LOLUMVO-273971 format. One record per residue (C-alpha): x, y, z; residue in three letters. Coordinates in steps of 0.25 Angstrom, whole numbers, plus 5000, padded with zeros to 4 digits. Example, Ala and Ser with C-alpha at 12.3 -4.5 7.8 and 13.67 -1.06 7.14 Angstrom:
2
(marke (5049, 4982, 5031), ala)
(marke (5055, 4996, 5029), ser)
***
This chain:
192
(marke (4963, 5113, 5018), ser)
(marke (4966, 5104, 5006), asn)
(marke (4981, 5105, 5005), arg)
(marke (4983, 5094, 4995), ile)
(marke (4993, 5097, 4984), ser)
(marke (4991, 5085, 4975), leu)
(marke (4980, 5075, 4974), ile)
(marke (4985, 5062, 4968), ile)
(marke (4975, 5054, 4960), asn)
(marke (4976, 5040, 4955), phe)
(marke (4968, 5036, 4943), asn)
(marke (4971, 5022, 4945), lys)
(marke (4971, 5017, 4959), val)
(marke (4977, 5003, 4959), asn)
(marke (4967, 4992, 4964), ser)
(marke (4973, 4992, 4978), ser)
(marke (4968, 5007, 4980), asp)
(marke (4981, 5010, 4985), cys)
(marke (4991, 5021, 4980), val)
(marke (5006, 5017, 4980), arg)
(marke (5015, 5029, 4981), ile)
(marke (5030, 5028, 4979), gly)
(marke (5037, 5038, 4988), val)
(marke (5051, 5043, 4985), ile)
(marke (5060, 5054, 4991), ser)
(marke (5074, 5060, 4991), asp)
(marke (5079, 5054, 4978), thr)
(marke (5090, 5065, 4977), his)
(marke (5092, 5062, 4963), ile)
(marke (5099, 5074, 4957), ala)
(marke (5101, 5071, 4942), ser)
(marke (5092, 5065, 4931), lys)
(marke (5103, 5054, 4929), asn)
(marke (5100, 5048, 4942), glu)
(marke (5088, 5039, 4944), his)
(marke (5079, 5033, 4954), leu)
(marke (5083, 5019, 4958), pro)
(marke (5075, 5008, 4950), gln)
(marke (5071, 5002, 4963), val)
(marke (5063, 5015, 4966), val)
(marke (5056, 5015, 4953), leu)
(marke (5052, 5000, 4955), asp)
(marke (5046, 5003, 4969), ile)
(marke (5038, 5014, 4963), phe)
(marke (5034, 5006, 4950), lys)
(marke (5019, 5004, 4955), his)
(marke (5016, 5016, 4963), val)
(marke (5005, 5026, 4960), asp)
(marke (5012, 5038, 4964), leu)
(marke (5026, 5042, 4968), ile)
(marke (5030, 5053, 4978), ile)
(marke (5044, 5059, 4979), his)
(marke (5046, 5067, 4992), ala)
(marke (5057, 5076, 4987), gly)
(marke (5072, 5077, 4985), asp)
(marke (5071, 5071, 4971), ile)
(marke (5081, 5079, 4967), val)
(marke (5080, 5078, 4952), asn)
(marke (5067, 5078, 4944), leu)
(marke (5071, 5066, 4936), gly)
(marke (5067, 5058, 4948), val)
(marke (5053, 5062, 4947), ile)
(marke (5053, 5058, 4932), asp)
(marke (5058, 5044, 4936), glu)
(marke (5047, 5042, 4946), leu)
(marke (5036, 5047, 4936), lys)
(marke (5042, 5036, 4927), gly)
(marke (5036, 5026, 4936), ile)
(marke (5024, 5033, 4942), cys)
(marke (5018, 5045, 4935), pro)
(marke (5013, 5051, 4948), lys)
(marke (5024, 5057, 4956), val)
(marke (5023, 5067, 4967), val)
(marke (5035, 5075, 4972), val)
(marke (5039, 5085, 4982), val)
(marke (5052, 5093, 4981), ala)
(marke (5063, 5091, 4992), gly)
(marke (5074, 5100, 4997), asn)
(marke (5085, 5094, 4988), met)
(marke (5077, 5094, 4975), asp)
(marke (5082, 5101, 4963), gln)
(marke (5075, 5114, 4959), glu)
(marke (5067, 5107, 4948), ala)
(marke (5061, 5098, 4958), val)
(marke (5057, 5109, 4968), lys)
(marke (5051, 5117, 4956), lys)
(marke (5042, 5106, 4952), lys)
(marke (5038, 5099, 4965), tyr)
(marke (5032, 5105, 4978), pro)
(marke (5038, 5102, 4992), val)
(marke (5025, 5098, 4998), lys)
(marke (5013, 5090, 4993), his)
(marke (5000, 5085, 4999), val)
(marke (4995, 5073, 4991), leu)
(marke (4981, 5067, 4991), asp)
(marke (4982, 5053, 4987), ile)
(marke (4969, 5045, 4989), phe)
(marke (4965, 5055, 5000), gly)
(marke (4978, 5053, 5007), tyr)
(marke (4986, 5066, 5010), arg)
(marke (5001, 5064, 5007), val)
(marke (5010, 5075, 5011), gly)
(marke (5023, 5075, 5003), leu)
(marke (5035, 5084, 5006), met)
(marke (5050, 5081, 5006), his)
(marke (5054, 5086, 5020), gly)
(marke (5065, 5094, 5026), ala)
(marke (5074, 5095, 5037), gly)
(marke (5079, 5085, 5047), pro)
(marke (5073, 5071, 5046), glu)
(marke (5067, 5070, 5060), leu)
(marke (5059, 5083, 5057), asn)
(marke (5053, 5080, 5044), ile)
(marke (5040, 5073, 5049), pro)
(marke (5037, 5086, 5058), gln)
(marke (5040, 5095, 5046), leu)
(marke (5031, 5087, 5037), leu)
(marke (5020, 5087, 5048), lys)
(marke (5020, 5102, 5048), asp)
(marke (5020, 5104, 5033), val)
(marke (5009, 5094, 5031), phe)
(marke (5001, 5097, 5044), lys)
(marke (4989, 5103, 5036), lys)
(marke (4989, 5092, 5025), asp)
(marke (4983, 5081, 5033), asn)
(marke (4993, 5071, 5027), cys)
(marke (4991, 5055, 5028), asp)
(marke (5006, 5053, 5023), leu)
(marke (5018, 5063, 5022), ile)
(marke (5029, 5059, 5012), ile)
(marke (5042, 5065, 5013), phe)
(marke (5057, 5063, 5011), gly)
(marke (5070, 5072, 5014), his)
(marke (5076, 5063, 5026), ser)
(marke (5080, 5051, 5017), his)
(marke (5074, 5042, 5028), lys)
(marke (5061, 5034, 5026), pro)
(marke (5050, 5037, 5035), met)
(marke (5036, 5030, 5036), asn)
(marke (5030, 5034, 5049), lys)
(marke (5016, 5039, 5054), arg)
(marke (5017, 5052, 5062), ile)
(marke (5004, 5057, 5068), asp)
(marke (4996, 5049, 5058), gly)
(marke (5003, 5053, 5045), val)
(marke (5013, 5044, 5038), leu)
(marke (5026, 5051, 5035), phe)
(marke (5033, 5044, 5024), phe)
(marke (5048, 5046, 5019), asn)
(marke (5052, 5036, 5008), pro)
(marke (5067, 5039, 5011), gly)
(marke (5077, 5043, 5000), ser)
(marke (5076, 5035, 4987), ala)
(marke (5089, 5038, 4982), thr)
(marke (5096, 5049, 4991), gly)
(marke (5106, 5047, 5001), phe)
(marke (5100, 5040, 5013), thr)
(marke (5105, 5033, 5026), val)
(marke (5091, 5026, 5027), ala)
(marke (5093, 5019, 5013), gly)
(marke (5085, 5023, 5000), asn)
(marke (5070, 5021, 5000), ser)
(marke (5057, 5025, 4994), cys)
(marke (5043, 5022, 4998), gly)
(marke (5029, 5017, 4994), ile)
(marke (5016, 5023, 5000), val)
(marke (5003, 5016, 4998), glu)
(marke (4990, 5024, 5000), leu)
(marke (4977, 5015, 5001), lys)
(marke (4964, 5020, 4996), lys)
(marke (4953, 5015, 5005), arg)
(marke (4938, 5016, 5002), gln)
(marke (4927, 5018, 5012), thr)
(marke (4912, 5014, 5010), gly)
(marke (4910, 5028, 5004), leu)
(marke (4921, 5027, 4994), gly)
(marke (4929, 5037, 5001), leu)
(marke (4944, 5036, 5003), val)
(marke (4948, 5036, 5017), cys)
(marke (4962, 5035, 5022), asn)
(marke (4969, 5030, 5034), ser)
(marke (4984, 5030, 5038), gln)
(marke (4984, 5015, 5036), ser)
(marke (4981, 5017, 5021), glu)
(marke (4995, 5022, 5019), ile)
(marke (5006, 5012, 5018), glu)
(marke (5020, 5017, 5016), ala)
(marke (5034, 5010, 5015), arg)
(marke (5048, 5014, 5013), val)
(marke (5055, 5005, 5003), ile)
(marke (5071, 5004, 5003), lys)
(marke (5077, 5005, 4990), ile)
***
């Protein structure tokens, strides 16, 4: 069954045939008068897509992100304001270059989150699952799926604030088909 909720198309694919995704989560910015740190905007300046994994908390954050990259995909988290929860789903399955990317904020105790996400996405055949909630970065393969948490960009965190960059490479075969393997996904957490 095709459970993809959103296919992301890129008109221009940069010459490297690679999509750069800025990943951010748990900004916890509650008012329009607070802003994302300039360092985050600088890191995301040359991305093709931004993904926010929830706990935004105010929609103004999304407007700021759209100011540097028009393509922004968002899921709502448990702490988000009503306006955010009305506007954005809690789960996405994205198709980017034929990669399946699961996106959900996460819930409950930190150690249980990977199992929770495995269950939620078990029929979605994801190559990559992006989440937040714990305010702790994670960049780890579990059973062939990359679990990526960029950490908290501006919320309280013991781990220190961070965001992430994920690169998906497009690989041509002789038939002109796109074929993917795990090695074509590169993810890194960036301390800010």
